Backbone bond lengths (Angstrom), bond angles and torsions (degrees), N, CA, C in turn:
res aa  C-N    CA-C-N  psi(-1)  N-CA   C-N-CA  omega(-1)  CA-C   N-CA-C  phi
1 M - - - 1.414 - - 1.551 113.03 -
2 N 1.222 116.41 36.45 1.472 118.57 175.94 1.471 108.52 -76.52
3 T 1.290 114.54 124.45 1.480 119.46 175.85 1.488 105.51 -113.66
4 K 1.280 112.10 171.61 1.435 120.26 -178.69 1.587 110.20 -63.46
5 G 1.284 119.23 -37.49 1.466 121.47 176.31 1.485 115.45 -63.48
6 D 1.380 114.85 -39.00 1.408 119.27 178.18 1.522 114.73 -65.00
7 V 1.294 116.27 -37.08 1.475 118.76 -179.57 1.499 111.48 -73.24
8 S 1.312 118.52 -38.50 1.460 118.14 177.80 1.512 112.89 -70.50
9 G 1.361 115.21 -32.40 1.456 118.35 175.71 1.506 112.59 -64.13
10 G 1.324 117.84 -38.15 1.424 121.11 174.20 1.483 114.43 -65.06
11 G 1.357 116.89 -37.25 1.430 120.40 175.41 1.502 112.89 -63.16
12 N 1.332 116.88 -38.24 1.461 118.78 178.38 1.500 111.13 -66.55
13 A 1.357 116.45 -39.36 1.470 117.76 179.35 1.494 110.36 -65.05
14 M 1.387 117.36 -39.41 1.471 116.83 177.26 1.484 113.85 -66.02
15 A 1.305 115.34 -35.82 1.472 119.60 178.04 1.559 109.33 -65.16
16 A 1.301 115.73 -44.15 1.440 120.06 178.10 1.519 112.05 -61.26
17 A 1.308 115.49 -43.06 1.494 119.75 179.97 1.561 109.70 -67.21
18 A 1.293 118.26 -35.93 1.475 121.66 176.36 1.505 111.08 -64.66
19 K 1.325 113.27 -44.65 1.500 119.00 179.11 1.537 111.79 -64.16
20 Q 1.355 116.43 -39.62 1.457 120.96 174.30 1.469 111.62 -62.17
21 Q 1.329 118.56 -40.25 1.476 122.79 -179.83 1.531 108.23 -65.76
22 Q 1.305 119.91 -41.79 1.461 123.87 179.46 1.545 109.70 -60.69
23 Q 1.364 114.90 -44.81 1.432 119.67 -179.43 1.547 111.42 -64.38
24 M 1.321 115.93 -41.63 1.502 117.26 174.45 1.494 114.93 -62.17
25 E 1.346 117.12 -40.17 1.470 121.02 176.64 1.543 109.20 -65.08
26 Q 1.314 117.95 -42.88 1.496 119.95 177.91 1.564 109.84 -60.49
27 M 1.355 115.06 -43.32 1.478 116.09 -179.49 1.557 110.11 -64.03
28 E 1.314 118.68 -38.76 1.461 122.75 179.50 1.544 108.91 -64.28
29 R 1.350 117.01 -44.52 1.492 119.88 175.76 1.514 111.55 -56.25
30 K 1.290 115.20 -48.40 1.504 120.18 -179.38 1.555 109.04 -60.31
31 Q 1.318 116.76 -42.19 1.474 119.14 -178.97 1.523 109.91 -66.08
32 Q 1.370 116.08 -38.89 1.447 117.89 177.39 1.548 114.00 -64.55
33 Q 1.326 114.48 -41.24 1.462 121.84 174.43 1.487 111.83 -57.58
34 K 1.338 113.13 -46.57 1.475 118.58 -177.97 1.509 110.12 -63.91
35 E 1.324 117.58 -41.20 1.512 120.42 179.53 1.474 109.43 -69.25
36 A 1.310 122.01 -36.72 1.458 124.21 178.26 1.521 109.69 -65.28
37 Y 1.339 117.06 -45.07 1.465 120.08 177.29 1.543 111.33 -60.34
38 E 1.323 115.77 -42.93 1.453 119.60 -178.03 1.535 111.68 -65.47
39 E 1.334 114.40 -36.71 1.475 118.94 -178.06 1.573 106.25 -69.88
40 A 1.329 116.84 -43.31 1.495 120.80 -178.66 1.559 107.07 -62.80
41 R 1.306 118.79 -41.47 1.452 122.92 -178.24 1.526 108.59 -63.63
42 Q 1.260 118.01 -45.59 1.477 123.53 178.24 1.523 111.31 -59.93
43 T 1.343 116.10 -44.17 1.437 120.33 -178.56 1.499 108.67 -65.21
44 L 1.299 119.77 -40.98 1.505 122.43 -178.76 1.525 107.03 -65.51
45 L 1.346 120.51 -42.75 1.429 122.83 -178.68 1.515 109.81 -63.02
46 H 1.340 116.83 -44.81 1.448 119.29 -179.50 1.516 114.15 -66.60
47 N 1.306 115.05 -35.21 1.474 119.83 178.10 1.502 113.45 -74.16
48 A 1.380 115.66 -30.33 1.463 117.59 -175.91 1.530 113.68 -84.87
49 L 1.347 117.75 -20.33 1.429 121.37 -178.29 1.543 113.08 -109.66
50 D 1.288 118.74 132.92 1.459 117.68 171.94 1.528 110.66 -69.25
51 Q 1.307 118.07 176.10 1.444 123.17 -171.22 1.533 112.15 -59.19
52 N 1.324 116.94 -45.30 1.519 118.96 -179.11 1.497 110.10 -70.19
53 A 1.326 116.80 -41.56 1.473 117.80 -179.54 1.533 111.34 -64.60
54 L 1.360 115.52 -36.45 1.455 119.42 -179.11 1.526 108.80 -66.42
55 A 1.346 116.95 -39.29 1.451 121.89 178.71 1.517 109.59 -63.45
56 R 1.304 117.96 -39.93 1.468 123.13 -179.49 1.551 108.58 -68.26
57 Y 1.358 118.03 -41.94 1.476 122.55 178.41 1.483 107.75 -63.10
58 N 1.328 120.35 -45.04 1.464 118.15 -178.35 1.545 112.78 -65.98
59 S 1.317 116.94 -30.37 1.474 119.95 173.98 1.529 110.94 -65.00
60 I 1.319 115.46 -41.90 1.485 119.10 178.02 1.486 109.90 -68.47
61 L 1.315 118.03 -36.74 1.445 123.46 177.94 1.504 111.80 -58.83
62 M 1.332 115.93 -41.38 1.474 121.66 178.67 1.495 113.58 -72.39
63 T 1.331 119.06 -37.97 1.460 122.17 -173.50 1.557 110.78 -90.32
64 K 1.292 117.53 -43.98 1.483 119.94 -176.08 1.555 108.17 -134.70
65 P 1.328 114.60 80.72 1.508 116.45 -176.03 1.554 113.65 -62.00
66 E 1.291 115.28 -31.79 1.481 118.19 -179.19 1.512 110.67 -66.64
67 Y 1.350 117.92 -33.56 1.408 122.27 177.76 1.531 111.55 -71.00
68 A 1.365 113.89 -39.58 1.467 119.60 178.61 1.533 108.44 -65.58
69 Q 1.298 122.08 -35.63 1.483 123.89 177.12 1.479 111.55 -62.55
70 K 1.323 117.36 -35.68 1.437 118.97 176.73 1.506 114.86 -68.71
71 L 1.349 114.98 -34.58 1.454 121.18 178.06 1.526 114.12 -74.65
72 E 1.309 115.56 -27.68 1.466 121.05 -170.78 1.529 113.38 -55.78
73 P 1.329 119.33 -47.86 1.448 118.32 -178.06 1.555 114.69 -57.74
74 F 1.312 116.32 -35.72 1.458 119.39 178.46 1.556 110.76 -69.54
75 I 1.294 114.58 -39.06 1.475 120.26 178.66 1.528 111.56 -63.81
76 I 1.360 114.17 -47.95 1.419 120.91 175.81 1.502 116.33 -56.75
77 R 1.340 111.11 -43.63 1.531 114.62 177.21 1.509 111.50 -61.99
78 A 1.299 116.14 -39.28 1.486 119.66 177.55 1.550 110.47 -62.83
79 G 1.312 115.58 -39.95 1.473 118.33 177.60 1.510 113.86 -67.46
80 Q 1.324 113.99 -37.32 1.491 118.52 178.25 1.498 111.72 -64.47
81 S 1.352 116.09 -34.16 1.443 121.59 -177.86 1.584 111.25 -85.42
82 G 1.294 116.26 -3.25 1.440 119.94 178.90 1.514 115.35 85.67
83 Q 1.320 118.38 9.13 1.449 120.55 177.04 1.483 110.59 -84.16
84 Q 1.305 114.63 153.39 1.479 119.13 172.69 1.512 108.46 -119.66
85 I 1.277 117.00 129.53 1.463 124.11 -176.46 1.488 108.16 -93.62
86 S 1.385 113.40 121.21 1.506 117.38 176.65 1.500 110.78 -79.74
87 D 1.304 115.65 173.18 1.467 119.27 178.94 1.484 112.71 -61.06
88 A 1.387 116.82 -41.54 1.415 121.15 179.53 1.541 112.69 -61.20
89 Q 1.342 114.52 -44.73 1.474 122.27 175.06 1.537 112.28 -59.73
90 F 1.324 114.27 -39.93 1.513 118.10 179.77 1.477 109.18 -69.15
91 K 1.264 120.06 -38.54 1.477 122.51 172.94 1.526 114.07 -56.90
92 Q 1.368 113.82 -43.47 1.436 117.96 176.79 1.548 111.27 -63.52
93 L 1.294 115.89 -40.43 1.438 120.13 179.82 1.539 108.85 -65.20
94 L 1.282 118.61 -39.23 1.481 121.30 177.10 1.530 110.42 -65.48
95 E 1.283 118.27 -38.97 1.484 121.93 176.67 1.532 111.85 -60.75
96 Q 1.323 115.47 -44.92 1.444 122.44 176.47 1.520 111.34 -58.96
97 F 1.303 116.44 -44.41 1.463 120.15 -178.60 1.539 109.86 -68.83
98 S 1.342 115.65 -41.03 1.467 119.10 -176.35 1.518 108.31 -64.26
99 Q 1.362 119.37 -37.00 1.431 121.82 -179.81 1.557 110.15 -67.37
100 Q 1.346 116.39 -39.29 1.449 121.44 177.66 1.506 112.96 -69.52
101 A 1.319 115.86 -34.22 1.443 123.42 -172.82 1.551 111.88 -85.07
102 K 1.307 118.64 -9.72 1.442 118.75 -176.95 1.491 110.24 -56.83
103 P 1.280 121.11 123.62 1.468 120.55 -178.27 1.557 109.90 -73.92
104 K 1.236 114.12 146.88 1.456 119.13 175.03 1.517 107.34 -68.17
105 S 1.325 113.35 143.59 1.457 115.92 -179.98 1.466 111.27 -64.59
106 S 1.266 115.57 136.10 1.453 119.33 178.50 1.509 108.54 -119.17
107 K 1.277 114.32 148.72 1.466 120.25 -177.71 1.487 108.18 -120.20
108 V 1.308 115.15 134.12 1.408 119.52 178.28 1.542 109.05 -111.18
109 N 1.303 117.50 124.58 1.450 121.63 176.54 1.520 109.97 -105.16
110 F 1.278 112.56 129.33 1.498 117.31 174.66 1.499 109.80 -97.12
111 Q 1.275 115.52 127.07 1.454 119.97 175.30 1.532 108.11 -112.49
112 R 1.296 116.12 114.53 1.453 118.86 179.64 1.499 112.19 -86.59
113 R 1.264 113.07 143.68 1.468 115.35 179.54 1.503 109.84 -75.26
114 R 1.288 112.46 146.25 1.450 119.13 179.03 1.522 103.63 -111.54
115 V 1.309 113.99 117.51 1.449 120.71 -178.83 1.500 109.09 -100.83
116 D 1.308 117.18 118.88 1.409 121.24 174.18 1.475 112.37 -86.83
117 S 1.257 114.98 115.52 1.447 120.55 -177.16 1.519 110.71 -95.24
118 D 1.285 116.14 135.01 1.501 120.04 179.09 1.506 111.22 -72.42
119 D 1.317 114.25 -27.19 1.413 119.33 -173.57 1.545 108.39 -106.88
120 D 1.304 119.16 94.75 1.450 121.45 -179.95 1.520 114.72 -82.13
121 D 1.345 112.54 -14.05 1.498 120.02 -178.56 1.451 109.19 -96.58
122 D 1.310 117.64 73.36 1.484 119.38 178.38 1.525 108.04 -77.93
123 D 1.299 114.08 139.57 1.446 120.30 178.58 1.528 108.33 -90.94
124 F 1.268 119.17 123.13 1.447 123.66 179.39 1.432 112.84 -102.11
């Protein structure tokens, strides 16, 4: 009882399955690329920082991740150029960043509403 509709329906199902398989493979490739990038990044960070500086960086990473993300490009560049950053150099780098990152003082003014009441003779 194979009809023309049954055959084309099977073809659509096979095409959908093939497309789904391609999407899964593409997702796996992206995941592998992401893992490879992360591994290379970690290797550069470990090579660029000495043991004490790495411990300090990890502490910053846990407490202020946004701050660590700003430091990371400088550390990675040092690792790519073959330099190793000592703890003292890392402290200097932190001081430079903290001076740049100091927020400008902001002032908040509160303006209270003044409500004019028609009835000044409130009965208490």
